[in-house]
C-alpha positions as CSV (number, residue, x, y, z in Angstrom):
1,X,5.2,-9.3,-12.5
2,X,1.8,-8.0,-11.3
3,X,0.7,-4.4,-10.6
4,X,-2.2,-3.4,-8.3
5,X,-3.4,0.0,-7.3
6,X,-5.4,0.7,-4.2
7,X,-6.8,3.9,-2.6
8,X,-5.9,4.7,1.0
9,X,-7.7,7.1,3.2
10,X,-6.1,9.2,5.9
11,X,-2.6,9.9,4.6
12,X,-1.6,13.5,5.1
13,X,2.2,13.7,5.2
14,X,5.6,12.0,4.4
15,X,5.4,10.0,7.6
16,X,2.2,8.5,6.4
17,X,3.8,7.6,3.1
18,X,6.8,5.9,4.9
19,X,4.5,4.0,7.2
20,X,2.3,2.6,4.4
21,X,5.3,1.8,2.2
22,X,7.1,0.0,5.0
23,X,4.1,-2.2,6.0
24,X,3.1,-3.1,2.4
25,X,6.7,-3.9,1.5
26,X,6.7,-6.6,4.2
27,X,4.2,-8.7,2.2
28,X,5.9,-11.6,0.6
29,X,6.6,-11.1,-3.1
30,X,6.3,-7.3,-3.1
31,X,9.0,-5.8,-5.3
32,X,8.0,-2.1,-5.2
33,X,5.6,0.2,-3.4
34,X,4.8,3.7,-4.8
35,X,2.6,6.0,-2.7
36,X,1.1,9.1,-4.2
37,X,0.2,11.3,-1.3
38,X,-1.8,13.9,-3.3
39,X,-4.2,11.2,-4.8
40,X,-4.1,8.7,-1.9
41,X,-3.1,5.9,-4.3
42,X,-0.7,3.1,-3.6
43,X,0.7,1.1,-6.5
44,X,2.2,-2.3,-5.6
45,X,4.4,-4.2,-8.0
46,X,4.8,-7.9,-7.0
47,X,6.1,-11.2,-8.3
48,X,2.5,-12.6,-8.2
49,X,-0.9,-10.9,-7.6
50,X,-1.3,-9.7,-4.0
51,X,-4.7,-10.4,-2.3
52,X,-6.6,-7.3,-1.4
53,X,-7.1,-8.6,2.1
54,X,-3.4,-8.8,2.6
55,X,-2.9,-5.3,1.3
56,X,-5.8,-4.0,3.5
57,X,-4.2,-5.7,6.6
58,X,-0.8,-4.1,5.9
59,X,-2.4,-0.7,5.4
60,X,-4.4,-1.1,8.6
61,X,-1.2,-2.1,10.5
62,X,0.2,1.3,9.3
63,X,-2.8,3.0,10.8
64,X,-4.7,3.8,7.6
65,X,-7.7,2.3,5.6
66,X,-8.1,1.0,2.1
67,X,-11.1,2.5,0.4
68,X,-13.0,0.9,-2.5
């Protein structure tokens, strides 16, 4: 198992959390997605390491942005 944490800008409500969770969960190999609205962090647990570009694309699809 692999765990990766990213920061996401623009999330303000539970709808945001659901949107990001749903899109990131679509990535092959993702086992769990935990979104912390108050800190803007998203923790992804996957079978193998997930490429940052794939995570950024999923977050973008949800309407938000990964920040470095």
